[in-house]
All heavy atoms as an XYZ file, in Angstrom:
927
protein
N     -14.656     -8.937    -14.307
C     -13.813     -7.757    -14.224
C     -14.681     -6.527    -14.523
O     -15.487     -6.531    -15.436
C     -12.665     -7.876    -15.229
C     -11.658     -6.761    -15.115
S     -10.123     -7.118    -15.985
C     -10.417     -6.293    -17.518
N     -14.493     -5.484    -13.757
C     -15.258     -4.261    -13.983
C     -14.643     -3.464    -15.117
O     -13.455     -3.575    -15.408
C     -15.301     -3.393    -12.713
O     -13.978     -3.007    -12.387
C     -15.940     -4.132    -11.561
N     -15.470     -2.665    -15.730
C     -15.013     -1.797    -16.813
C     -14.298     -0.594    -16.205
O     -14.934      0.217    -15.540
C     -16.218     -1.353    -17.643
C     -15.850     -0.423    -18.784
O     -14.647     -0.180    -18.995
O     -16.769      0.070    -19.461
N     -12.955     -0.470    -16.428
C     -12.219      0.626    -15.799
C     -12.649      2.002    -16.275
O     -12.410      2.996    -15.614
C     -10.758      0.348    -16.162
C     -10.809     -0.549    -17.344
C     -12.107     -1.306    -17.260
N     -13.312      2.077    -17.405
C     -13.741      3.378    -17.917
C     -15.227      3.621    -17.745
O     -15.783      4.541    -18.345
N     -15.869      2.816    -16.913
C     -17.324      2.863    -16.770
C     -17.846      4.274    -16.480
O     -18.825      4.700    -17.063
C     -17.760      1.894    -15.680
C     -19.260      1.803    -15.526
C     -19.662      0.817    -14.470
N     -19.235      1.341    -13.176
C     -18.773      0.607    -12.173
N     -18.689     -0.683    -12.302
N     -18.422      1.153    -11.037
N     -17.209      4.992    -15.618
C     -17.678      6.335    -15.250
C     -16.932      7.439    -15.995
O     -17.080      8.607    -15.667
C     -17.534      6.544    -13.736
C     -18.439      5.618    -12.969
O     -19.572      5.383    -13.368
N     -17.933      5.069    -11.879
N     -16.141      7.062    -16.972
C     -15.349      8.036    -17.707
C     -16.128      8.539    -18.916
O     -16.658      7.757    -19.695
C     -14.033      7.407    -18.153
C     -13.225      8.301    -19.057
C     -12.648      9.457    -18.574
C     -13.064      7.999    -20.396
C     -11.919     10.302    -19.401
C     -12.338      8.828    -21.231
C     -11.772      9.973    -20.731
O     -11.062     10.800    -21.545
N     -16.174      9.852    -19.072
C     -16.821     10.454    -20.228
C     -15.740     11.147    -21.057
O     -15.253     12.205    -20.672
C     -17.885     11.467    -19.792
C     -18.536     12.172    -20.966
O     -18.235     11.893    -22.124
N     -19.431     13.090    -20.662
N     -15.358     10.559    -22.192
C     -14.282     11.150    -22.996
C     -14.632     12.512    -23.588
O     -13.764     13.237    -24.047
C     -14.036     10.120    -24.099
C     -15.292      9.344    -24.177
C     -15.888      9.354    -22.800
N     -15.904     12.873    -23.548
C     -16.322     14.171    -24.087
C     -16.521     15.212    -22.997
O     -16.974     16.324    -23.282
C     -17.585     13.998    -24.935
C     -17.310     13.148    -26.171
C     -18.485     13.071    -27.117
O     -19.447     13.847    -26.965
O     -18.420     12.225    -28.022
N     -16.180     14.864    -21.763
C     -16.311     15.828    -20.668
C     -15.375     17.001    -20.912
O     -14.203     16.818    -21.232
C     -15.976     15.161    -19.337
N     -15.911     18.197    -20.808
C     -15.105     19.389    -21.019
C     -15.862     20.601    -20.505
O     -17.070     20.727    -20.725
C     -14.787     19.583    -22.502
O     -14.111     20.811    -22.701
N     -15.130     21.477    -19.867
C     -15.741     22.738    -19.438
C     -15.855     23.697    -20.628
O     -16.436     24.768    -20.501
C     -14.923     23.360    -18.307
O     -13.589     23.564    -18.732
N     -15.322     23.302    -21.777
C     -15.362     24.152    -22.975
C     -16.565     23.864    -23.863
O     -16.829     24.616    -24.806
C     -14.083     23.949    -23.795
C     -12.769     24.230    -23.078
C     -11.593     23.850    -23.962
C     -12.693     25.686    -22.669
N     -17.288     22.780    -23.581
C     -18.425     22.395    -24.418
C     -19.408     23.555    -24.526
O     -19.765     24.190    -23.544
C     -19.104     21.165    -23.839
N     -19.815     23.831    -25.744
C     -20.767     24.908    -25.986
C     -20.144     26.287    -26.057
O     -20.817     27.259    -26.376
N     -18.849     26.391    -25.753
C     -18.180     27.699    -25.761
C     -17.229     27.875    -26.943
O     -16.729     28.972    -27.160
C     -17.405     27.894    -24.453
C     -18.298     27.984    -23.235
C     -17.524     28.303    -21.973
O     -16.443     28.918    -22.070
O     -18.004     27.933    -20.899
N     -16.969     26.799    -27.663
C     -16.058     26.888    -28.805
C     -16.757     26.347    -30.050
O     -17.737     25.602    -29.956
C     -14.733     26.116    -28.554
C     -13.963     26.712    -27.407
C     -14.985     24.650    -28.330
N     -16.228     26.710    -31.181
C     -16.745     26.255    -32.459
C     -16.818     24.725    -32.460
O     -15.885     24.059    -32.030
C     -15.795     26.759    -33.562
C     -16.241     26.347    -34.932
O     -15.934     25.195    -35.322
O     -16.893     27.161    -35.610
N     -17.916     24.136    -32.937
C     -18.064     22.675    -32.938
C     -16.929     21.937    -33.660
O     -16.539     20.847    -33.252
C     -19.403     22.443    -33.635
C     -20.165     23.705    -33.414
C     -19.134     24.799    -33.398
N     -16.404     22.522    -34.733
C     -15.288     21.888    -35.450
C     -14.032     21.856    -34.580
O     -13.296     20.872    -34.574
C     -15.003     22.613    -36.767
C     -16.042     22.347    -37.831
C     -15.693     23.023    -39.148
O     -14.493     23.286    -39.396
O     -16.633     23.274    -39.923
N     -13.793     22.940    -33.862
C     -12.642     23.007    -32.958
C     -12.831     21.980    -31.841
O     -11.906     21.255    -31.473
C     -12.449     24.425    -32.387
C     -11.376     24.442    -31.312
C     -12.131     25.413    -33.501
N     -14.056     21.905    -31.313
C     -14.348     20.959    -30.238
C     -14.150     19.530    -30.725
O     -13.581     18.694    -30.013
C     -15.771     21.165    -29.722
C     -16.041     20.487    -28.421
S     -15.045     21.271    -27.120
C     -15.129     20.036    -25.876
N     -14.580     19.229    -31.937
C     -14.417     17.887    -32.502
C     -12.940     17.529    -32.622
O     -12.529     16.408    -32.292
C     -15.112     17.790    -33.851
N     -12.141     18.482    -33.104
C     -10.703     18.225    -33.226
C     -10.064     18.044    -31.850
O      -9.230     17.164    -31.645
C     -10.016     19.353    -33.990
C      -8.540     19.078    -34.225
C      -7.853     20.130    -35.077
O      -8.514     21.060    -35.578
O      -6.623     20.009    -35.229
N     -10.468     18.885    -30.909
C      -9.961     18.789    -29.545
C     -10.265     17.411    -28.947
O      -9.396     16.756    -28.374
C     -10.569     19.900    -28.687
C     -10.139     19.993    -27.231
C      -8.652     20.305    -27.126
C     -10.950     21.078    -26.529
N     -11.507     16.953    -29.118
C     -11.895     15.642    -28.594
C     -11.129     14.515    -29.284
O     -10.763     13.525    -28.652
C     -13.402     15.439    -28.718
C     -14.261     16.330    -27.822
C     -15.747     16.147    -28.146
C     -13.982     16.064    -26.350
N     -10.866     14.678    -30.567
C     -10.109     13.668    -31.299
C      -8.679     13.545    -30.760
O      -8.190     12.443    -30.514
C     -10.076     14.024    -32.789
O      -9.241     13.129    -33.489
N      -8.033     14.691    -30.561
C      -6.664     14.683    -30.025
C      -6.673     14.144    -28.599
O      -5.809     13.354    -28.211
C      -6.025     16.086    -30.093
C      -4.676     16.093    -29.420
C      -5.903     16.550    -31.541
N      -7.672     14.538    -27.823
C      -7.777     14.024    -26.456
C      -7.992     12.514    -26.444
O      -7.509     11.822    -25.546
C      -8.911     14.726    -25.709
C      -8.548     16.137    -25.302
C      -9.691     16.790    -24.570
N      -9.319     18.106    -24.062
C     -10.170     18.950    -23.508
N     -11.456     18.607    -23.379
N      -9.761     20.116    -23.071
N      -8.702     11.994    -27.441
C      -8.873     10.543    -27.554
C      -7.531      9.848    -27.719
O      -7.279      8.801    -27.118
N      -6.663     10.446    -28.532
C      -5.306      9.899    -28.693
C      -4.541      9.949    -27.381
O      -3.850      8.997    -27.015
C      -4.545     10.670    -29.775
O      -5.138     10.481    -31.027
N      -4.666     11.057    -26.668
C      -3.999     11.197    -25.367
C      -4.509     10.126    -24.405
O      -3.731      9.498    -23.680
C      -4.197     12.616    -24.800
C      -3.437     13.632    -25.653
C      -3.752     12.689    -23.341
C      -3.797     15.083    -25.368
N      -5.821      9.898    -24.394
C      -6.405      8.879    -23.523
C      -5.834      7.499    -23.835
O      -5.543      6.715    -22.918
C      -7.923      8.851    -23.661
C      -8.593     10.108    -23.119
O      -7.911     10.924    -22.463
O      -9.806     10.272    -23.370
N      -5.685      7.193    -25.119
C      -5.108      5.904    -25.512
C      -3.655      5.783    -25.046
O      -3.234      4.721    -24.572
C      -5.188      5.716    -27.028
C      -6.608      5.505    -27.502
O      -7.489      5.113    -26.745
N      -6.846      5.778    -28.773
N      -2.907      6.851    -25.176
C      -1.509      6.847    -24.727
C      -1.452      6.657    -23.211
O      -0.642      5.871    -22.702
C      -0.792      8.138    -25.167
C      -0.654      8.174    -26.693
C       0.576      8.262    -24.488
C      -0.292      9.542    -27.261
N      -2.326      7.365    -22.481
C      -2.358      7.223    -21.016
C      -2.655      5.785    -20.614
O      -2.028      5.242    -19.696
C      -3.388      8.163    -20.401
C      -2.975      9.621    -20.442
O      -1.788      9.909    -20.707
O      -3.850     10.485    -20.209
N      -3.613      5.156    -21.293
C      -3.937      3.760    -20.979
C      -2.729      2.861    -21.244
O      -2.409      1.980    -20.436
C      -5.140      3.304    -21.808
N      -2.051      3.097    -22.344
C      -0.856      2.312    -22.666
C       0.215      2.503    -21.606
O       0.858      1.534    -21.177
C      -0.324      2.705    -24.058
O      -1.354      2.474    -25.024
C       0.911      1.923    -24.428
N       0.414      3.743    -21.162
C       1.398      4.008    -20.112
C       1.078      3.240    -18.833
O       1.974      2.668    -18.198
C       1.478      5.508    -19.807
C       2.186      6.380    -20.827
C       1.982      7.856    -20.488
C       3.661      6.045    -20.885
N      -0.185      3.210    -18.451
C      -0.583      2.493    -17.234
C      -0.253      1.012    -17.361
O       0.339      0.407    -16.453
C      -2.081      2.715    -16.926
C      -2.578      1.740    -15.865
C      -2.316      4.150    -16.487
N      -0.601      0.410    -18.497
C      -0.324     -1.010    -18.679
C       1.179     -1.282    -18.779
O       1.661     -2.297    -18.264
C      -1.077     -1.560    -19.888
C      -2.537     -1.796    -19.573
C      -3.499     -0.868    -19.938
C      -2.950     -2.930    -18.872
C      -4.846     -1.068    -19.626
C      -4.279     -3.137    -18.551
C      -5.218     -2.208    -18.936
O      -6.545     -2.398    -18.616
N       1.923     -0.385    -19.408
C       3.376     -0.548    -19.472
C       4.007     -0.445    -18.086
O       4.900     -1.224    -17.736
C       3.997      0.494    -20.406
C       3.830      0.244    -21.896
C       4.324      1.446    -22.697
C       4.569     -1.007    -22.320
N       3.533      0.507    -17.287
C       4.053      0.631    -15.922
C       3.722     -0.616    -15.105
O       4.544     -1.085    -14.313
C       3.506      1.885    -15.239
C       4.152      3.195    -15.679
C       3.363      4.377    -15.122
C       5.599      3.258    -15.224
N       2.531     -1.162    -15.293
C       2.165     -2.393    -14.585
C       3.118     -3.523    -14.954
O       3.590     -4.260    -14.078
C       0.722     -2.779    -14.898
N       3.437     -3.656    -16.227
C       4.379     -4.691    -16.663
C       5.779     -4.440    -16.101
O       6.468     -5.363    -15.682
C       4.432     -4.779    -18.192
C       3.199     -5.394    -18.804
C       2.918     -6.800    -18.295
O       3.833     -7.649    -18.280
O       1.763     -7.049    -17.892
N       6.183     -3.185    -16.081
C       7.497     -2.844    -15.541
C       7.577     -3.230    -14.066
O       8.560     -3.792    -13.612
C       7.772     -1.343    -15.717
C       9.200     -0.966    -15.356
C       9.411      0.538    -15.390
N      10.809      0.895    -15.404
C      11.635      0.794    -14.378
N      11.217      0.291    -13.225
N      12.896      1.158    -14.490
N       6.518     -2.919    -13.318
C       6.534     -3.231    -11.894
C       6.453     -4.737    -11.639
O       7.002     -5.228    -10.654
C       5.457     -2.452    -11.143
C       5.925     -1.080    -10.762
C       5.672      0.010    -11.581
C       6.657     -0.871     -9.606
C       6.128      1.284    -11.249
C       7.120      0.399     -9.260
C       6.856      1.469    -10.086
N       5.812     -5.496    -12.525
C       5.837     -6.956    -12.392
C       7.273     -7.458    -12.517
O       7.702     -8.333    -11.761
C       4.953     -7.615    -13.458
C       3.478     -7.472    -13.198
C       2.681     -8.086    -14.340
C       1.219     -7.722    -14.241
N       0.461     -8.155    -15.424
N       8.009     -6.906    -13.469
C       9.403     -7.316    -13.659
C      10.260     -6.906    -12.461
O      11.099     -7.687    -11.986
C       9.964     -6.721    -14.955
N      10.042     -5.692    -11.948
C      10.859     -5.253    -10.812
C      10.497     -6.025     -9.546
O      11.344     -6.182     -8.666
C      10.760     -3.730    -10.574
O       9.415     -3.370    -10.280
C      11.282     -2.943    -11.771
N       9.267     -6.527     -9.455
C       8.899     -7.381     -8.316
C       9.743     -8.660     -8.352
O      10.224     -9.121     -7.319
C       7.410     -7.731     -8.334
C       6.496     -6.568     -8.009
C       6.531     -6.186     -6.542
O       7.437     -5.504     -6.086
N       5.553     -6.640     -5.815
N       9.918     -9.223     -9.542
C      10.751    -10.423     -9.667
C      12.184    -10.123     -9.240
O      12.826    -10.922     -8.554
C      10.703    -10.960    -11.101
C       9.346    -11.540    -11.466
C       9.369    -12.370    -12.745
N       9.845    -11.653    -13.922
C       9.086    -10.986    -14.781
N       7.777    -10.929    -14.601
N       9.612    -10.393    -15.829
N      12.691     -8.947     -9.641
C      14.029     -8.531     -9.213
C      14.071     -8.412     -7.697
O      15.027     -8.857     -7.050
C      14.446     -7.191     -9.885
C      15.713     -6.624     -9.260
C      14.628     -7.375    -11.379
N      13.041     -7.824     -7.105
C      12.982     -7.660     -5.655
C      13.037     -8.989     -4.927
O      13.727     -9.127     -3.911
N      12.330     -9.985     -5.433
C      12.355    -11.315     -4.809
C      13.733    -11.957     -4.942
O      14.229    -12.574     -3.994
C      11.273    -12.213     -5.409
C       9.897    -11.870     -4.941
N       9.436    -12.206     -3.687
C       8.887    -11.197     -5.546
C       8.195    -11.762     -3.549
N       7.841    -11.135     -4.660
N      14.345    -11.781     -6.097
C      15.693    -12.315     -6.307
C      16.689    -11.655     -5.360
O      17.511    -12.328     -4.724
C      16.102    -12.108     -7.771
C      17.397    -12.748     -8.232
C      17.338    -14.261     -8.088
C      17.666    -12.373     -9.686
N      16.602    -10.335     -5.229
C      17.495     -9.611     -4.315
C      17.275    -10.059     -2.871
O      18.232    -10.273     -2.126
C      17.280     -8.095     -4.429
C      17.869     -7.485     -5.672
C      17.611     -5.986     -5.674
C      18.336     -5.276     -6.785
N      18.147     -3.815     -6.692
N      16.019    -10.196     -2.467
C      15.719    -10.605     -1.094
C      16.234    -12.018     -0.830
O      16.825    -12.290      0.220
C      14.216    -10.524     -0.833
N      16.031    -12.903     -1.790
C      16.469    -14.292     -1.646
C      17.981    -14.385     -1.442
O      18.467    -15.209     -0.681
C      16.051    -15.087     -2.887
C      16.432    -16.548     -2.858
C      16.010    -17.275     -4.124
O      15.076    -16.812     -4.812
O      16.625    -18.306     -4.418
N      18.711    -13.497     -2.097
C      20.184    -13.539     -2.037
C      20.757    -12.449     -1.143
O      21.958    -12.168     -1.197
C      20.759    -13.478     -3.454
C      20.380    -14.679     -4.263
N      21.004    -15.894     -4.134
C      19.380    -14.850     -5.175
C      20.442    -16.769     -4.954
N      19.449    -16.157     -5.593
N      19.871    -11.832     -0.344
C      20.266    -10.804      0.621
C      21.064     -9.661     -0.024
O      22.064     -9.189      0.504
C      21.046    -11.431      1.783
C      20.226    -12.446      2.573
C      20.954    -12.920      3.789
C      20.264    -13.976      4.595
N      18.873    -14.129      4.603
N      20.577     -9.229     -1.179
C      21.178     -8.100     -1.888
C      20.451     -6.822     -1.467
O      19.276     -6.867     -1.095
C      21.069     -8.299     -3.398
C      21.767     -9.550     -3.943
C      21.407     -9.770     -5.397
C      23.264     -9.447     -3.750
N      21.117     -5.672     -1.537
C      20.451     -4.429     -1.138
C      19.322     -4.072     -2.111
O      19.388     -4.400     -3.300
C      21.571     -3.391     -1.191
C      22.614     -3.968     -2.077
C      22.502     -5.458     -1.969
N      18.285     -3.391     -1.606
C      17.146     -3.027     -2.455
C      17.516     -2.093     -3.601
O      16.942     -2.179     -4.675
C      16.174     -2.334     -1.502
C      16.601     -2.712     -0.141
C      18.064     -3.014     -0.215
N      18.459     -1.198     -3.374
C      18.870     -0.247     -4.407
C      20.199     -0.645     -5.019
O      20.984     -1.385     -4.421
N      20.441     -0.159     -6.210
C      21.707     -0.391     -6.911
C      22.115      0.938     -7.543
O      21.765      1.229     -8.695
C      21.527     -1.476     -7.970
C      22.816     -1.867     -8.665
O      23.814     -1.114     -8.580
O      22.833     -2.929     -9.310
N      22.823      1.791     -6.768
C      23.136      3.147     -7.248
C      23.820      3.208     -8.611
O      23.507      4.096     -9.411
C      24.033      3.714     -6.149
C      23.638      2.956     -4.920
C      23.298      1.563     -5.402
N      24.720      2.267     -8.903
C      25.391      2.299    -10.213
C      24.392      2.041    -11.340
O      24.408      2.714    -12.372
C      26.532      1.288    -10.258
N      23.518      1.074    -11.136
C      22.483      0.766    -12.131
C      21.533      1.955    -12.301
O      21.187      2.335    -13.418
C      21.705     -0.484    -11.690
C      20.372     -0.705    -12.334
C      20.467     -1.279    -13.701
N      19.101     -1.550    -14.198
C      18.823     -1.736    -15.454
N      19.770     -1.697    -16.356
N      17.593     -1.969    -15.843
N      21.125      2.535    -11.175
C      20.193      3.660    -11.223
C      20.807      4.844    -11.970
O      20.156      5.472    -12.809
C      19.789      4.048     -9.812
C      18.988      2.962     -9.116
C      19.113      2.962     -7.599
O      19.517      3.995     -7.024
O      18.807      1.918     -6.989
N      22.067      5.123    -11.693
C      22.756      6.221    -12.364
C      22.858      5.966    -13.863
O      22.624      6.866    -14.678
C      24.144      6.407    -11.750
O      24.828      7.433    -12.397
N      23.193      4.741    -14.234
C      23.290      4.390    -15.653
C      21.932      4.538    -16.338
O      21.842      5.057    -17.457
C      23.820      2.965    -15.813
N      20.872      4.094    -15.655
C      19.526      4.208    -16.218
C      19.119      5.671    -16.404
O      18.525      6.027    -17.413
C      18.500      3.501    -15.326
C      18.439      2.009    -15.545
C      17.919      1.678    -16.923
O      18.684      1.602    -17.887
N      16.625      1.485    -17.046
N      19.446      6.496    -15.436
C      19.108      7.919    -15.544
C      19.830      8.538    -16.740
O      19.223      9.252    -17.542
C      19.419      8.663    -14.233
C      18.401      8.245    -13.164
C      19.410     10.175    -14.437
C      18.750      8.676    -11.760
N      21.106      8.244    -16.886
C      21.848      8.752    -18.048
C      21.259      8.272    -19.350
O      21.093      9.047    -20.306
N      20.917      6.988    -19.404
C      20.320      6.406    -20.606
C      18.988      7.072    -20.926
O      18.722      7.444    -22.071
C      20.139      4.906    -20.391
C      19.476      4.191    -21.520
C      19.420      2.671    -21.221
N      18.479      2.054    -22.115
C      17.193      1.838    -21.846
N      16.693      2.170    -20.684
N      16.400      1.280    -22.728
N      18.125      7.242    -19.905
C      16.807      7.842    -20.133
C      16.915      9.313    -20.510
O      16.125      9.801    -21.313
C      15.912      7.665    -18.908
C      14.971      6.452    -18.909
C      13.774      6.671    -19.782
C      15.657      5.150    -19.186
N      17.883     10.022    -19.938
C      18.078     11.424    -20.321
C      18.453     11.517    -21.807
O      17.945     12.372    -22.525
C      19.135     12.095    -19.445
C      18.641     12.454    -18.043
C      19.697     13.223    -17.267
N      19.901     14.542    -17.840
C      19.237     15.643    -17.491
N      18.311     15.586    -16.542
N      19.480     16.800    -18.072
N      19.330     10.619    -22.255
C      19.737     10.615    -23.667
C      18.559     10.253    -24.568
O      18.348     10.894    -25.612
C      20.904      9.649    -23.885
N      17.790      9.246    -24.178
C      16.608      8.872    -24.961
C      15.609     10.025    -25.025
O      15.020     10.293    -26.073
C      15.936      7.637    -24.359
C      16.637      6.307    -24.568
C      15.981      5.224    -23.718
C      16.634      5.924    -26.035
N      15.428     10.696    -23.889
C      14.503     11.825    -23.851
C      14.961     12.928    -24.801
O      14.148     13.473    -25.561
C      14.380     12.365    -22.429
N      16.236     13.253    -24.763
C      16.752     14.298    -25.651
C      16.534     13.906    -27.111
O      16.107     14.732    -27.925
C      18.233     14.550    -25.370
N      16.779     12.642    -27.422
C      16.588     12.147    -28.785
C      15.110     12.248    -29.198
O      14.796     12.534    -30.352
C      17.059     10.693    -28.853
C      16.959     10.054    -30.208
C      17.453      8.623    -30.164
O      18.568      8.387    -29.663
O      16.707      7.744    -30.623
N      14.213     12.018    -28.241
C      12.771     12.056    -28.517
C      12.189     13.461    -28.393
O      10.981     13.644    -28.530
C      12.051     11.113    -27.551
N      13.052     14.425    -28.106
C      12.629     15.819    -27.907
C      11.677     15.968    -26.718
O      10.704     16.714    -26.764
C      12.030     16.402    -29.177
C      13.040     16.465    -30.282
C      12.589     17.277    -31.427
N      13.698     17.346    -32.369
C      13.558     17.532    -33.644
N      12.369     17.699    -34.158
N      14.598     17.580    -34.428
N      12.009     15.215    -25.662
C      11.317     15.322    -24.382
C      12.318     15.924    -23.408
O      13.508     15.603    -23.466
C      10.886     13.932    -23.896
C      10.213     13.855    -22.533
C       8.830     14.508    -22.567
C      10.086     12.388    -22.098
N      11.876     16.778    -22.546
C      12.759     17.428    -21.583
C      13.493     16.370    -20.748
O      12.854     15.623    -20.006
C      11.934     18.345    -20.683
C      12.753     19.062    -19.620
O      13.985     18.939    -19.621
O      12.128     19.752    -18.791
N      14.825     16.274    -20.869
C      15.585     15.286    -20.096
C      15.404     15.436    -18.585
O      15.393     14.438    -17.862
C      17.042     15.537    -20.508
C      16.943     16.152    -21.853
C      15.697     16.995    -21.806
N      15.241     16.659    -18.100
C      15.029     16.857    -16.664
C      13.704     16.229    -16.236
O      13.616     15.615    -15.164
C      15.058     18.344    -16.319
N      12.680     16.360    -17.068
C      11.398     15.719    -16.770
C      11.561     14.205    -16.759
O      11.065     13.528    -15.853
C      10.321     16.127    -17.779
C       9.078     15.302    -17.655
C       8.173     15.545    -16.639
C       8.826     14.262    -18.543
C       7.034     14.768    -16.502
C       7.698     13.480    -18.413
C       6.792     13.733    -17.390
N      12.235     13.669    -17.761
C      12.445     12.217    -17.837
C      13.185     11.723    -16.597
O      12.847     10.673    -16.043
C      13.217     11.855    -19.101
N      14.160     12.487    -16.142
C      14.908     12.098    -14.947
C      14.012     12.115    -13.711
O      14.050     11.195    -12.888
C      16.114     13.014    -14.748
C      16.960     12.608    -13.554
C      18.244     13.404    -13.422
O      18.622     14.123    -14.371
O      18.873     13.289    -12.355
N      13.202     13.146    -13.568
C      12.279     13.213    -12.420
C      11.316     12.026    -12.439
O      11.051     11.413    -11.402
C      11.470     14.517    -12.445
C      12.265     15.743    -12.088
C      11.379     16.975    -12.204
C      12.198     18.240    -12.187
N      11.390     19.432    -12.462
N      10.809     11.720    -13.600
C       9.871     10.602    -13.753
C      10.552      9.291    -13.370
O      10.006      8.495    -12.595
C       9.358     10.568    -15.195
C       8.357      9.496    -15.470
C       7.084      9.564    -14.927
C       8.682      8.425    -16.276
C       6.140      8.569    -15.188
C       7.750      7.433    -16.538
C       6.481      7.503    -15.997
N      11.758      9.070    -13.885
C      12.486      7.837    -13.568
C      12.855      7.784    -12.093
O      12.766      6.725    -11.468
C      13.729      7.693    -14.443
C      14.463      6.359    -14.277
C      13.559      5.177    -14.625
C      15.715      6.330    -15.121
N      13.250      8.905    -11.518
C      13.577      8.918    -10.086
C      12.367      8.524     -9.248
O      12.496      7.812     -8.246
C      14.112     10.283     -9.648
C      15.575     10.450     -9.961
O      16.348      9.499     -9.926
N      15.976     11.669    -10.267
N      11.187      8.984     -9.643
C       9.968      8.592     -8.933
C       9.768      7.082     -9.033
O       9.495      6.410     -8.037
C       8.757      9.342     -9.489
C       7.463      8.864     -8.908
C       7.111      9.187     -7.606
C       6.613      8.066     -9.657
C       5.925      8.729     -7.057
C       5.425      7.604     -9.118
C       5.076      7.934     -7.808
N       9.914      6.543    -10.231
C       9.740      5.100    -10.424
C      10.780      4.328     -9.612
O      10.452      3.350     -8.930
C       9.818      4.737    -11.927
C       8.595      5.291    -12.650
C       9.940      3.231    -12.123
C       8.646      5.161    -14.153
N      12.032      4.775     -9.661
C      13.097      4.097     -8.919
C      12.796      4.102     -7.424
O      12.962      3.074     -6.747
C      14.470      4.739     -9.210
C      14.920      4.413    -10.642
C      15.520      4.282     -8.198
C      16.133      5.202    -11.116
N      12.336      5.214     -6.901
C      12.045      5.263     -5.463
C      10.922      4.295     -5.104
O      10.967      3.657     -4.047
C      11.717      6.693     -5.016
O      10.501      7.131     -5.549
N       9.928      4.156     -5.976
C       8.852      3.193     -5.735
C       9.369      1.760     -5.806
O       9.003      0.913     -5.002
C       7.711      3.382     -6.738
C       6.836      4.565     -6.437
C       6.123      4.431     -5.100
O       5.328      3.488     -4.921
O       6.368      5.276     -4.225
N      10.233      1.491     -6.764
C      10.807      0.149     -6.912
C      11.614     -0.205     -5.663
O      11.478     -1.309     -5.119
C      11.678      0.058     -8.185
C      12.532     -1.202     -8.196
C      10.803      0.128     -9.433
N      12.446      0.720     -5.205
C      13.254      0.461     -4.005
C      12.342      0.215     -2.799
O      12.587     -0.697     -2.006
C      14.250      1.609     -3.758
C      15.335      1.586     -4.834
C      14.870      1.507     -2.363
C      16.266      2.781     -4.813
N      11.284      0.985     -2.684
C      10.337      0.787     -1.584
C       9.729     -0.607     -1.658
O       9.629     -1.315     -0.656
C       9.243      1.858     -1.623
C       8.303      1.813     -0.420
C       7.257      2.924     -0.473
N       6.379      2.838     -1.632
C       5.334      2.004     -1.722
N       5.060      1.178     -0.738
N       4.584      2.013     -2.797
N       9.346     -1.030     -2.855
C       8.795     -2.379     -3.029
C       9.839     -3.433     -2.673
O       9.512     -4.427     -2.025
C       8.318     -2.592     -4.462
C       7.119     -1.796     -4.831
N       6.656     -1.708     -6.117
C       6.267     -1.036     -4.099
C       5.581     -0.946     -6.166
N       5.333     -0.518     -4.950
N      11.081     -3.223     -3.093
C      12.146     -4.181     -2.783
C      12.372     -4.269     -1.273
O      12.583     -5.360     -0.738
C      13.441     -3.801     -3.496
C      13.394     -4.025     -4.978
N      14.478     -3.820     -5.793
C      12.396     -4.420     -5.799
C      14.155     -4.089     -7.045
N      12.892     -4.449     -7.071
N      12.317     -3.140     -0.594
C      12.455     -3.139      0.862
C      11.311     -3.925      1.504
O      11.537     -4.724      2.418
C      12.479     -1.704      1.405
C      13.751     -0.958      1.074
C      13.661      0.539      1.332
O      12.585      1.138      1.265
N      14.798      1.157      1.606
N      10.095     -3.706      1.023
C       8.937     -4.433      1.548
C       9.095     -5.935      1.332
O       8.792     -6.737      2.229
C       7.641     -3.958      0.890
C       7.228     -2.550      1.287
O       7.795     -2.003      2.266
O       6.343     -1.987      0.603
N       9.547     -6.330      0.166
C       9.747     -7.749     -0.130
C      10.793     -8.337      0.804
O      10.604     -9.412      1.377
C      10.152     -7.955     -1.611
C       8.977     -7.611     -2.535
C      10.650     -9.379     -1.855
C       9.352     -7.481     -4.006
N      11.890     -7.621      0.969
C      12.973     -8.085      1.846
C      12.490     -8.221      3.286
O      12.754     -9.224      3.954
C      14.151     -7.125      1.757
O      15.216     -7.588      2.545
N      11.783     -7.220      3.776
C      11.266     -7.260      5.153
C      10.258     -8.381      5.326
O      10.243     -9.063      6.351
C      10.648     -5.905      5.522
C      11.684     -4.809      5.687
C      11.073     -3.415      5.775
O       9.825     -3.297      5.838
O      11.852     -2.447      5.760
N       9.435     -8.600      4.320
C       8.444     -9.680      4.375
C       9.136    -11.038      4.428
O       8.750    -11.915      5.186
C       7.522     -9.595      3.160
O       6.670    -10.693      3.093
N      10.182    -11.195      3.637
C      10.927    -12.446      3.606
C      11.591    -12.696      4.961
O      11.587    -13.804      5.463
C      11.967    -12.427      2.484
C      12.765    -13.725      2.372
C      13.713    -13.681      1.197
N      13.052    -13.877     -0.065
C      12.762    -15.074     -0.604
N      13.057    -16.156      0.058
N      12.195    -15.164     -1.768
N      12.159    -11.633      5.550
C      12.827    -11.755      6.856
C      11.830    -12.146      7.941
O      12.152    -12.953      8.817
C      13.518    -10.451      7.227
C      14.745    -10.156      6.409
C      15.323     -8.772      6.634
O      14.839     -8.052      7.537
O      16.270     -8.399      5.927
N      10.627    -11.592      7.888
C       9.644    -11.898      8.935
C       9.085    -13.317      8.772
O       8.584    -13.886      9.734
C       8.515    -10.865      8.930
O       7.733    -10.989      7.773
N       9.169    -13.872      7.566
C       8.690    -15.244      7.333
C       9.689    -16.283      7.822
O       9.348    -17.443      7.969
C       8.417    -15.464      5.841
C       7.189    -14.712      5.344
O       6.391    -14.262      6.199
O       7.045    -14.567      4.123
N      10.924    -15.856      8.057
C      11.965    -16.834      8.434
C      12.061    -16.986      9.928
O      11.690    -16.358     10.761
C      13.321    -16.410      7.876
C      13.324    -16.484      6.368
C      14.628    -15.994      5.767
O      15.488    -15.423      6.422
N      14.771    -16.215      4.474
């Protein structure tokens, strides 16, 4: 397996040499935390999509539609409430979830079409 961060320089910055070294050190430290969170998000999204792939296969097997508007609406409401509780902009959380939902539906459509062409 290749190192996913092989070409990544966590100290890359157009600010290097232009700010106080202590400020730069703190900035790099906070950015390190952000980098760790970003990596966690990527792995969490990968796990989420593995689960939705299983749902897609189940839906295709039973000839269910790729989307479930009632479920999607409930999820959006739930995520908006969680976002508000976490002090994250609920509109942002909704946009993010809508993007994920559209990708999931696209994957479900692909799975369904693939299953149909195999029969």
